[in-house]
C-alpha positions as CSV (number, residue, x, y, z in Angstrom):
1,M,-17.1,-5.4,4.6
2,L,-14.5,-6.6,2.2
3,Q,-17.2,-8.2,0.1
4,E,-18.4,-4.6,-0.8
5,G,-15.1,-3.8,-2.4
6,I,-14.6,-7.1,-4.4
7,K,-15.9,-5.5,-7.6
8,L,-13.4,-2.7,-7.3
9,I,-10.5,-5.1,-6.6
10,S,-11.6,-7.3,-9.5
11,F,-11.6,-4.2,-11.8
12,Q,-8.0,-3.4,-10.9
13,L,-7.0,-7.0,-11.3
14,V,-8.6,-7.1,-14.8
15,Y,-6.9,-3.8,-15.6
16,L,-3.5,-5.3,-14.6
17,S,-4.2,-8.4,-16.7
18,K,-4.9,-6.2,-19.7
19,V,-1.2,-5.1,-19.6
20,G,-0.1,-8.7,-19.5
21,I,0.3,-9.5,-15.8
22,S,-2.2,-11.9,-14.2
23,T,-1.7,-12.9,-10.6
24,I,-4.9,-13.5,-8.7
25,E,-8.7,-13.4,-9.4
26,Y,-12.0,-13.7,-7.6
27,D,-13.8,-17.0,-8.1
28,V,-17.5,-16.2,-8.1
29,K,-18.5,-19.9,-7.6
30,S,-16.4,-20.6,-4.5
31,K,-16.6,-16.9,-3.4
32,K,-12.9,-16.6,-2.6
33,F,-9.7,-15.3,-4.2
34,V,-7.6,-17.8,-6.1
35,K,-4.3,-17.7,-7.9
36,S,-4.6,-17.3,-11.7
37,C,-3.5,-20.0,-14.0
38,P,0.3,-19.7,-14.4
39,Q,1.4,-18.5,-17.8
40,K,4.6,-19.6,-19.4
41,R,5.6,-16.0,-20.3
42,Q,4.7,-14.6,-16.9
43,K,8.2,-15.0,-15.4
44,L,9.7,-13.6,-18.6
45,K,7.6,-10.4,-18.3
46,I,8.6,-10.0,-14.6
47,C,12.2,-10.4,-15.6
48,I,11.8,-7.7,-18.3
49,V,10.2,-5.3,-15.7
50,V,13.0,-5.9,-13.2
51,S,15.7,-5.5,-15.9
52,L,14.3,-2.2,-17.0
53,I,14.2,-0.9,-13.4
54,V,17.8,-2.1,-12.9
55,G,18.7,-0.2,-16.1
56,M,17.1,2.9,-14.8
57,V,19.0,2.7,-11.5
58,M,22.3,2.2,-13.4
59,N,21.5,5.1,-15.7
60,A,20.8,7.3,-12.6
61,S,24.1,6.2,-10.9
62,Y,26.1,7.0,-14.1
63,S,24.4,10.4,-14.4
64,F,25.3,11.3,-10.8
65,L,28.9,10.3,-11.3
66,K,29.7,11.5,-14.8
67,V,27.1,14.1,-15.8
68,K,26.8,17.6,-14.3
69,L,23.3,18.0,-13.1
70,G,21.5,21.0,-11.5
71,V,20.1,20.6,-8.0
72,L,16.5,20.6,-9.3
73,Y,17.2,18.0,-12.0
74,G,19.1,15.9,-9.5
75,V,16.1,15.9,-7.1
76,I,13.7,14.9,-9.9
77,M,16.0,12.1,-11.0
78,T,16.4,10.9,-7.4
79,M,12.7,10.9,-6.8
80,L,12.0,8.8,-9.9
81,T,14.9,6.4,-9.1
82,F,13.8,5.9,-5.5
83,G,10.2,5.7,-6.5
84,Y,10.5,2.9,-9.1
85,S,13.2,0.9,-7.2
86,T,11.1,0.8,-4.0
87,A,7.9,0.2,-5.9
88,I,9.3,-2.9,-7.6
89,V,10.5,-4.2,-4.3
90,T,6.9,-3.7,-3.0
91,I,5.1,-5.5,-5.8
92,L,7.6,-8.2,-6.7
93,P,6.6,-10.7,-4.0
94,F,3.0,-10.3,-5.1
95,L,3.9,-10.8,-8.8
96,I,6.1,-13.9,-8.1
97,E,4.1,-15.7,-5.4
98,P,0.7,-14.1,-4.3
99,K,-0.2,-17.0,-2.0
100,Q,0.1,-15.0,1.2
101,V,-2.0,-12.2,-0.2
102,V,-4.7,-14.7,-1.3
103,N,-4.7,-16.3,2.2
104,S,-5.1,-12.9,3.9
105,L,-8.0,-11.9,1.7
106,N,-9.8,-15.2,2.1
107,M,-9.3,-15.2,5.9
108,I,-11.0,-11.8,6.1
109,L,-13.8,-13.0,3.9
110,R,-14.3,-16.1,6.0
111,F,-14.1,-14.1,9.3
112,E,-16.8,-11.7,8.1
113,K,-19.0,-14.5,7.0
114,M,-18.8,-16.3,10.4
115,Y,-18.7,-13.4,12.9
116,F,-19.6,-10.1,11.3
117,L,-23.4,-10.6,11.6
118,G,-22.9,-11.3,15.4
119,F,-21.7,-7.7,15.9
120,R,-24.4,-5.4,17.1
121,C,-23.5,-2.2,15.3
122,S,-25.7,0.5,13.8
123,A,-26.4,0.7,10.1
124,D,-24.9,4.2,10.0
125,Q,-21.6,2.9,11.3
126,V,-21.5,0.1,8.7
127,R,-22.3,2.6,5.9
128,S,-19.6,5.0,7.0
129,W,-17.0,2.2,7.0
130,K,-18.1,0.9,3.6
131,R,-17.9,4.4,2.2
132,G,-14.4,4.8,3.5
133,M,-13.3,1.5,2.0
134,K,-14.9,2.3,-1.4
135,C,-13.2,5.7,-1.4
136,C,-9.9,4.1,-0.7
137,F,-10.3,1.6,-3.5
138,C,-11.5,4.3,-6.0
139,V,-8.5,6.4,-5.2
140,A,-6.2,3.4,-5.9
141,I,-8.0,2.8,-9.3
142,Y,-7.7,6.5,-10.1
143,G,-3.9,6.3,-9.4
144,G,-3.5,3.3,-11.7
145,V,-5.7,4.8,-14.5
146,V,-4.4,8.3,-14.5
147,A,-0.9,8.5,-12.9
148,S,0.7,5.7,-15.1
149,P,-0.4,7.0,-18.5
150,T,0.6,10.5,-17.4
151,M,4.2,9.3,-16.7
152,V,4.2,7.6,-20.1
153,I,3.2,10.9,-21.8
154,I,6.0,12.6,-19.9
155,T,8.6,10.2,-21.2
156,F,7.2,10.7,-24.8
157,F,7.5,14.5,-24.7
158,E,10.8,14.5,-22.6
159,P,12.7,11.5,-23.9
160,G,16.0,12.9,-22.5
161,L,14.7,12.9,-18.9
162,R,16.9,10.8,-16.7
163,P,16.8,8.1,-15.3
164,F,14.5,6.9,-18.1
165,L,16.3,4.7,-20.6
166,T,15.3,6.8,-23.6
167,S,17.8,9.4,-22.3
168,V,20.8,7.2,-23.3
169,F,19.9,7.7,-27.0
170,P,21.0,10.8,-28.9
171,P,18.3,13.4,-30.0
172,Y,16.0,12.5,-32.9
173,N,17.7,15.0,-35.3
174,E,21.1,13.3,-34.7
175,A,20.0,9.7,-34.7
176,G,20.1,7.3,-37.6
177,L,17.5,4.7,-38.6
178,L,18.8,1.9,-36.4
179,V,19.1,4.2,-33.4
180,T,15.6,5.5,-33.9
181,A,14.3,2.0,-34.1
182,G,16.1,1.1,-30.9
183,R,14.7,4.1,-29.2
184,T,11.2,3.2,-30.3
185,I,11.6,-0.3,-28.9
186,V,13.0,0.9,-25.6
187,F,10.2,3.5,-25.3
188,L,7.5,0.9,-25.9
189,A,9.0,-1.5,-23.4
190,Q,9.6,1.3,-20.9
191,G,6.0,2.6,-21.3
192,W,4.7,-0.9,-20.7
193,M,6.8,-1.2,-17.6
194,I,5.5,2.1,-16.2
195,M,1.9,0.9,-16.7
196,V,2.7,-2.4,-14.9
197,M,4.4,-0.7,-12.0
198,G,1.7,2.0,-11.6
199,I,-1.3,-0.4,-11.7
200,G,0.4,-3.1,-9.6
201,F,1.6,-0.6,-6.9
202,C,-1.8,1.0,-6.6
203,L,-3.4,-2.5,-6.4
204,V,-1.0,-3.8,-3.7
205,V,-0.9,-0.7,-1.5
206,G,-4.2,1.0,-2.1
207,Q,-6.5,-2.0,-2.2
208,L,-4.9,-5.1,-0.8
209,L,-2.8,-3.6,2.0
210,L,-5.0,-0.6,3.0
211,G,-8.1,-2.6,2.4
212,T,-7.2,-5.4,4.7
213,L,-6.0,-3.0,7.4
214,Q,-9.2,-1.0,7.2
215,C,-11.3,-4.2,7.6
216,V,-9.3,-5.3,10.6
217,A,-9.5,-1.8,12.1
218,M,-13.3,-1.8,11.6
219,H,-13.8,-5.2,13.3
220,V,-11.5,-4.3,16.2
221,T,-13.4,-1.1,16.8
222,T,-16.8,-2.8,16.6
223,L,-15.7,-5.5,19.0
224,R,-14.4,-2.9,21.4
225,R,-17.8,-1.1,21.2
226,C,-19.7,-4.4,21.8
227,V,-17.5,-5.2,24.9
228,K,-17.9,-1.7,26.3
229,F,-21.6,-1.3,26.0
230,N,-22.9,-4.8,26.4
231,R,-23.2,-6.5,29.7
232,I,-21.1,-9.7,29.9
233,Q,-22.4,-11.8,32.8
234,F,-22.2,-15.4,31.6
235,P,-19.2,-17.5,30.5
236,D,-20.6,-18.2,27.0
237,Q,-20.7,-14.4,26.3
238,L,-17.1,-14.0,27.4
239,I,-16.1,-17.1,25.3
240,R,-17.5,-15.5,22.2
241,V,-15.7,-12.2,22.8
242,L,-12.4,-13.9,23.4
243,L,-12.9,-16.1,20.3
244,I,-13.5,-13.1,18.0
245,Y,-10.5,-11.3,19.5
246,K,-8.3,-14.4,18.9
247,Q,-9.5,-14.6,15.3
248,L,-8.6,-11.0,14.8
249,Q,-5.2,-11.7,16.2
250,I,-4.8,-14.4,13.7
251,L,-5.7,-12.0,10.9
252,V,-3.1,-9.5,12.1
253,A,-0.5,-12.3,12.3
254,Q,-1.3,-13.2,8.7
255,I,-0.9,-9.6,7.6
256,N,2.4,-9.4,9.4
257,L,3.5,-12.6,7.8
258,C,2.7,-11.1,4.4
259,C,3.9,-7.6,4.9
260,R,6.4,-7.4,7.7
261,Q,9.7,-8.3,6.0
262,V,9.5,-6.7,2.6
263,L,6.2,-5.1,1.6
264,L,5.5,-2.6,4.4
265,P,9.2,-1.4,4.8
266,A,9.4,-0.8,1.1
267,V,6.0,1.0,1.0
268,L,7.2,3.3,3.8
269,V,10.5,4.1,2.1
270,Y,8.6,4.8,-1.2
271,L,6.0,7.1,0.5
272,L,8.7,9.0,2.4
273,S,11.1,9.4,-0.5
274,V,8.4,10.4,-3.1
275,N,6.8,12.8,-0.6
276,I,10.1,14.5,0.2
277,F,11.4,14.8,-3.3
278,G,8.0,15.5,-4.8
279,V,7.3,18.4,-2.4
280,C,10.8,19.8,-3.0
281,T,10.4,19.6,-6.7
282,T,6.9,21.3,-6.6
283,V,8.2,24.2,-4.5
284,A,11.4,24.6,-6.5
285,L,9.7,24.7,-9.9
286,K,7.6,27.8,-8.8
287,S,6.1,29.4,-11.9
288,E,7.7,26.8,-14.2
289,L,5.3,24.2,-12.8
290,F,2.6,25.4,-15.2
291,R,4.8,25.6,-18.3
292,H,4.5,21.9,-19.1
293,P,1.4,19.7,-18.4
294,G,3.6,16.8,-17.4
295,N,4.8,18.8,-14.4
296,A,1.4,18.2,-12.7
297,I,2.7,14.7,-11.8
298,F,4.9,16.2,-9.1
299,P,2.2,17.8,-6.9
300,I,0.0,14.7,-7.6
301,L,2.7,12.4,-6.3
302,S,3.3,14.7,-3.4
303,M,-0.4,14.7,-2.3
304,G,-0.8,11.0,-3.0
305,S,2.2,10.0,-0.9
306,G,1.2,12.4,1.9
307,L,-2.3,10.8,2.0
308,G,-0.7,7.4,1.8
309,I,1.4,8.1,4.9
310,L,-1.6,9.4,6.9
311,A,-3.9,6.5,5.8
312,L,-1.4,3.7,6.3
313,G,-0.1,5.0,9.6
314,T,-3.5,5.9,10.9
315,M,-5.1,2.6,10.1
316,S,-2.1,0.6,11.5
317,G,-1.9,2.7,14.6
318,F,-5.7,2.6,15.0
319,I,-5.6,-1.2,15.2
320,N,-3.0,-1.1,17.9
321,K,-4.8,1.6,19.9
322,R,-8.3,-0.1,19.7
323,S,-6.9,-3.5,20.5
324,K,-5.2,-2.1,23.6
325,E,-8.5,-0.6,24.7
326,C,-10.4,-3.8,23.9
327,K,-7.9,-5.9,25.9
328,V,-8.4,-3.6,29.0
329,L,-12.2,-3.9,28.6
330,M,-12.0,-7.7,28.3
331,E,-10.0,-7.9,31.5
332,K,-12.6,-5.8,33.4
333,K,-15.5,-7.8,31.9
334,A,-13.8,-11.1,32.8
335,L,-13.9,-10.1,36.5
336,Q,-17.7,-9.4,36.3
337,V,-18.5,-12.9,35.1
338,E,-20.3,-14.9,37.7
339,P,-17.7,-16.9,39.7
340,G,-18.0,-20.5,40.9
341,L,-17.2,-22.4,37.7
342,R,-13.7,-23.8,37.0
343,S,-13.9,-22.5,33.4
344,V,-14.4,-18.9,34.6
345,N,-10.9,-18.8,36.1
346,L,-9.5,-20.2,32.9
347,L,-11.3,-17.5,30.8
348,R,-10.0,-14.8,33.1
349,K,-6.5,-16.1,32.5
350,V,-7.1,-16.1,28.8
351,A,-8.4,-12.5,28.9
352,L,-5.4,-11.3,31.0
353,S,-2.9,-13.1,28.7
354,S,-4.3,-11.7,25.4
355,A,-1.8,-9.5,23.7
356,Q,-2.5,-6.2,21.8
357,M,-2.4,-6.3,18.0
358,K,0.5,-4.7,16.2
359,I,1.1,-4.1,12.5
360,R,4.9,-4.7,12.3
361,F,7.5,-3.6,9.8
362,G,10.9,-5.2,10.5
363,S,11.5,-5.1,14.3
364,N,9.2,-2.1,14.8
365,Y,5.4,-1.6,14.8
366,M,3.0,1.2,13.9
367,E,1.5,3.3,16.6
368,I,-1.2,6.0,16.3
369,S,1.5,8.7,16.4
370,T,3.6,7.1,13.7
371,P,2.1,9.1,10.8
372,L,2.8,12.4,12.7
373,V,6.4,11.4,13.2
374,M,6.8,10.5,9.5
375,T,5.1,13.7,8.3
376,S,7.4,15.8,10.5
377,F,10.4,14.0,9.2
378,C,9.3,14.7,5.6
379,A,8.8,18.4,6.4
380,R,12.2,18.8,8.1
381,T,14.0,17.1,5.2
382,V,12.2,19.2,2.6
383,V,13.2,22.4,4.4
384,R,16.8,21.2,4.5
385,L,16.9,20.4,0.8
386,L,15.4,23.7,-0.1
387,L,18.0,25.5,2.0
388,L,20.7,23.5,0.4
389,R,19.4,24.5,-3.1
390,G,19.3,28.1,-2.0
391,R,23.0,28.1,-1.3
């Protein structure tokens, strides 16, 4: 399953390395992901990216306190500030130490190699899951290839747009030679930072996070279907089912270890904030939306964040729902195994004690209804902001 998307993941990793950031790579000989060779300037590049983001946040804070801004301009600046500050929190653990991400990917590859062929699922089902995964990966590549250069173009044509750092310089017709040179250096560094942030965020969220969740969801669904429609009569059959379920629980635990504390909460904050402010900006611009080609970034971000909320919430909640159903089926099948052996009672206890799988963020976890709750929250907040602007 994940093996089908390795070429797309490798493409995005190579694309990220072209802008100077190299984290992990796929080793064809060992057929697993490995950390890239550490570079002496890697930490310096990460520090530059973080410094530019901090500068943008400080510029936005100063603008809110000292500069009179319109409501629409304030919403745009808030969206950009929230977006980049939460995006750097999302990808920073991956840039500094990608060990947990590498372990998650390799565990899924190892699981599929050992157990996937044992699943009795139709070819149509496998093809549909592979198409879904490739579609997800292609959208992530599209976001990195298109969205990031578009934002760089916007900063070129609108250098005074806050919170970007080029806005602290005076206009071109009022600037001297040294100021123009400083503006050029800042613009180039800022454009490089935007490319790193866009490619890295699409890679981490669109391919590594959603890709692993989709693989686990597919395997849990397939296991549930096998348990439901196959007759489990002997202890060996039940042992295999329980073993696969426990292996999937380990995969989910590894994903939680990688994403629970920082990555998943930051992604949710990013998606919610960008969706709210992006939709509000798109609606508020009205006919002015078509006056500048760069304004197309706002509806694109709105649709992308909306799809991200639905995809992330649905996949995470789907794992929880299907694992709950699989647990109930395993408990029923355990009672149908021929009694008389001491190991049967032990297997029944193992089936009864198996916990459902939960994709956690902080102290909470994702249910199947979570994307609907987040979408309704975004809609209510957008309406309130538009009403506030109308006053």
